[in-house]
C-alpha positions, -999 to 999 in steps of 0.1 A, spaced: -540 -147 107 -504 -149 94 -502 -155 57 -481 -184 45 -452 -176 23 -458 -182 -13 -438 -204 -36 -418 -174 -49 -408 -165 -14 -397 -200 -6 -377 -201 -39 -360 -168 -31 -351 -180 4 -338 -212 -10 -317 -194 -36 -303 -171 -8 -293 -201 13 -277 -218 -16 -258 -186 -25 -247 -181 11 -236 -217 13 -216 -214 -19 -200 -182 -7 -189 -198 25 -176 -229 6 -156 -207 -18 -142 -186 10 -132 -218 29 -116 -233 -2 -97 -202 -11 -88 -194 25 -74 -228 34 -54 -231 1 -19 -218 -1 6 -206 25 -1 -183 54 21 -154 66 28 -172 98 61 -189 102 64 -221 123 91 -204 144 67 -176 154 40 -199 166 65 -222 184 80 -192 203 45 -179 212 36 -214 225 68 -216 245 59 -183 261 24 -197 269 38 -229 283 62 -210 306 34 -186 317 10 -215 324 36 -235 343 45 -204 364 9 -198 372 1 -234 382 32 -237 404 26 -203 421 -10 -212 430 -1 -247 441 32 -241 459 32 -204 470 -5 -198 477 -11 -235 485 -45 -236 470 -59 -271 464 -61 -278 427 -58 -308 402 -21 -300 397 -14 -333 380 -39 -328 353 -28 -292 348 8 -301 345 -1 -328 320 -19 -304 298 10 -279 299 34 -307 291 13 -318 261 19 -283 246 56 -285 253 58 -319 235 38 -305 205 64 -278 203 93 -302 204 77 -324 178 71 -295 154 107 -282 159 121 -317 151 99 -324 121 101 -290 103 129 -265 98 128 -232 117 120 -211 86 91 -234 75 60 -214 65 28 -230 76 -1 -235 53 -34 -217 62 -50 -250 73 -21 -260 95 -18 -226 111 -55 -226 118 -53 -261 133 -24 -251 156 -42 -220 168 -74 -240 174 -53 -264 195 -40 -235 216 -76 -224 222 -87 -259 232 -56 -264 254 -63 -231 273 -100 -240 276 -90 -274 292 -68 -256 317 -96 -231 325 -120 -260 329 -98 -274 356 -93 -241 374 -126 -223 377 -139 -218 342 -149 -183 332 -142 -171 367 -105 -176 362 -89 -142 354 -68 -158 327 -99 -165 306 -90 -132 289 -62 -151 271 -88 -168 248 -84 -136 228 -48 -143 219 -51 -170 192 -79 -151 175 -57 -119 175 -28 -138 159 -51 -152 133 -66 -118 125 -31 -105 118 -18 -134 97 -46 -156 84 -76 -152 61 -109 -140 74 -125 -174 73 -99 -188 97 -103 -159 121 -141 -164 121 -137 -201 128 -113 -195 156 -135 -167 170 -164 -192 171 -143 -218 189 -133 -192 215 -169 -180 220 -182 -216 223 -155 -225 247 -162 -194 269 -199 -202 269 -193 -238 280 -169 -226 308 -198 -205 322 -216 -237 332 -190 -265 332 -159 -263 353 -140 -275 383 -139 -252 413 -117 -221 412 -85 -228 434 -92 -210 467 -84 -213 504 -88 -247 521 -123 -255 530 -138 -226 510 -153 -224 475 -153 -192 456 -183 -189 433 -193 -159 412 -230 -153 405 -243 -162 371 -249 -126 359 -213 -118 365 -202 -149 345 -225 -138 317 -209 -104 318 -174 -119 315 -186 -140 286 -200 -108 269 -167 -90 275 -148 -119 259 -172 -119 230 -169 -82 225 -131 -84 228 -129 -112 202 -149 -91 177 -133 -57 184 -97 -68 187 -98 -92 158 -114 -66 135 -90 -39 146 -59 -61 141 -73 -73 108 -77 -37 96 -42 -28 106 -28 -58 89 -48 -51 57 -37 -15 56 -1 -24 61 -4 -49 33 -20 -24 10 7 2 19 35 -23 11 19 -31 -23 15 6 -31 51 13 -21 62 -16 -43 42 0 -72 59 33 -65 93 17 -65 85 2 -99 77 37 -112 109 50 -98 129 21 -112 114 28 -147 124 65 -144 159 54 -134 161 31 -164 153 61 -186 182 79 -170 204 49 -176 196 52 -214 217 84 -214 247 63 -204 240 37 -230 236 64 -257 270 79 -247 286 45 -249 270 39 -283 282 73 -295 317 65 -284 317 32 -303 302 47 -335 327 76 -335 355 55 -351 335 41 -381 320 75 -388 355 91 -389 366 63 -413 336 71 -435 344 108 -435 380 101 -444 371 76 -472 345 99 -487 369 129 -487 394 108 -507 367 96 -530 355 132 -536 390 142 -545 395 113 -569 361 118 -585 364 155 -589 350 166 -622 327 135 -625 289 133 -621 293 113 -588 312 139 -569 281 156 -556 267 124 -541 300 116 -524 302 150 -509 266 148 -497 275 114 -481 305 130 -464 285 159 -451 259 136 -436 286 115 -419 301 147 -404 266 157 -391 261 123 -375 295 126 -358 285 160 -344 252 147 -331 270 118 -314 295 142 -298 266 159 -280 255 126 -265 290 120 -251 289 152 -231 290 149 -193 259 160 -173 275 193 -166 279 199 -203 243 192 -213 223 218 -231 209 243 -206 175 244 -224 170 207 -218 187 202 -184 169 231 -167 133 242 -166 115 272 -155 83 267 -136 62 276 -166 82 252 -188 76 225 -162 38 231 -163 38 232 -201 57 199 -204 36 181 -178 3 193 -193 11 190 -230 -3 154 -234 -37 165 -222 -43 196 -244 -56 178 -274 -88 164 -258 -123 179 -254 -113 195 -221 -97 229 -224 -64 232 -204 -56 268 -195 -20 275 -182 -12 308 -165 21 317 -148 34 348 -131 49 362 -99 29 363 -67 24 401 -66 7 400 -32 37 383 -16 68 398 -34 56 422 -60 64 419 -97 102 421 -97 109 385 -86 128 363 -111 111 331 -123 124 301 -105 145 276 -124 148 239 -115 169 209 -127 149 185 -148 135 158 -125 114 131 -143 97 121 -111 84 156 -105 71 159 -141 54 125 -138 37 133 -105 25 167 -118 13 152 -150 -7 125 -131 -26 151 -111 -33 171 -143 -46 139 -159 -70 133 -130 -83 169 -132 -89 164 -170 -107 131 -164 -131 147 -139 -135 181 -155 -166 191 -175 -151 217 -198 -120 234 -184 -89 228 -163 -69 258 -150 -33 255 -141 -18 285 -123 19 288 -115 29 315 -90 62 323 -73 76 346 -47 110 351 -30 102 322 -6 77 298 -22 67 283 -55 31 272 -60 12 253 -87 -26 253 -84 -48 229 -105 -85 237 -107 -112 218 -126 -149 223 -130 -159 187 -123 -179 173 -94 -151 179 -68 -138 156 -41 -163 135 -22 -165 148 14 -160 113 28 -128 108 8 -111 141 8 -93 134 41 -80 100 29 -71 108 -8 -34 102 -13 -35 69 6 -30 37 -14 -62 22 -30 -84 51 -21 -100 63 -54 -129 84 -66 -127 69 -101 -152 42 -92 -178 69 -84 -168 87 -116 -173 55 -135 -209 53 -123 -215 89 -132 -198 88 -166 -205 58 -187 -174 44 -203 -150 56 -175 -132 28 -158 -127 27 -121 -92 31 -108 -73 14 -80 -63 46 -63 -25 41 -68 -21 68 -94 -27 97 -70 -7 79 -43 23 76 -66 20 112 -78 17 125 -42 47 104 -31 69 116 -60 60 152 -54 65 150 -16 99 134 -22 108 166 -42 99 187 -11 64 197 -21 33 199 2 -1 190 -13 -34 205 -2 -68 193 -15 -101 212 -13 -133 219 -33 -141 252 -49 -164 274 -28 -201 274 -37 -219 282 -60 -189 270 -81 -181 233 -83 -148 215 -89 -117 203 -71 -86 224 -62 -51 208 -58 -24 231 -45 13 221 -47 37 242 -28 75 241 -26 99 263 -6 118 282 -34 152 270 -23 140 234 -24 125 239 -58 157 254 -72 182 230 -55 210 217 -77 212 181 -65 211 161 -97 209 128 -79 174 134 -67 150 107 -79 121 131 -79 
């Protein structure tokens, strides 16, 4: 004897239904509000293509193959779509962007119009029943999920009705072509599977493209910030040029005052003021140097200086950062000179971001090893943390793929990231000519290993206009 559900069970089911209804309502309200990514011109052109295709099919079957069919009704339905296009083109400008609700309604109309044509020409038996996938595919690429689900349901309901309700398929005079019911059910199943698979596939592609564009925009913002820092050099040089004249005047006046006040208690103060003005003028003269005249110790970095500068902000925390640099004795021996590069803020930023990730995940130690040979320059960053998750190691470096959410669950107080930091770092380093390789340390050790490799001639190139 089956037990009756208790009051708690009914309450939980009721709460679940209310929550589901609220979710659907929220999704509908959010999805139908605002503009879509579908322009009116796009949907108009797609409908014109459909109108021409439908007109050509109807005329070919009626005039060329001479199959009996309700040609008047069919041409009327095709003409209705043409008039809808004309009305939209007259009422709205070509660049008008449709709202989500309007775009969904227009695509629903296309589904119903095609269903009406299929009803007059054999229903699900008509080979063109496959075109029921088209409006759902367009929605998956440009509209919210709730719109795609609604259009998919309309397509499936229409296909189901066309299995049982239709006019005869146009065929030879005096003959009626009728497919068995199992075949029609098979076509219906194929259309349903196509709606689900193609809609999901196109939606994933559109979502990934959107995420990639957002991530690239964030990268461009980082690069723009670095370029602004470079622009400060020009502003400093301009300020130094403008301040040169008043400082020269101060030096001249204080020299005359020192001569006039010679032998008085104030002469020492005036001479001190003159010396400081001279020092200020010398400092400003350094700022007005051209890039080729900059101090070599600042404009150029060895690989060990690069690692030191990138890792410096992370050496004061609880995690020990160990830096080691030297030639790759196995590849080129010990007599290879240390490579020297021009200072590139993007490269320093990218390397520092990867070091920061290693420090965040490490338990006690992060090792940074710099090696060079006659042909290659390599920086290896090793931590003793949990390592890369096996399911993410192949996709790390893509936008919005992050292990920080898992780290946040393991370490209380760590906030989950969006996955853009590593993407930006990887992009900046790859723009400098580097190749990144990710792996985990071999057992029984644990931790992640990031290897960054440059061809030596690329690492030492003299192009000062490189962003990275």
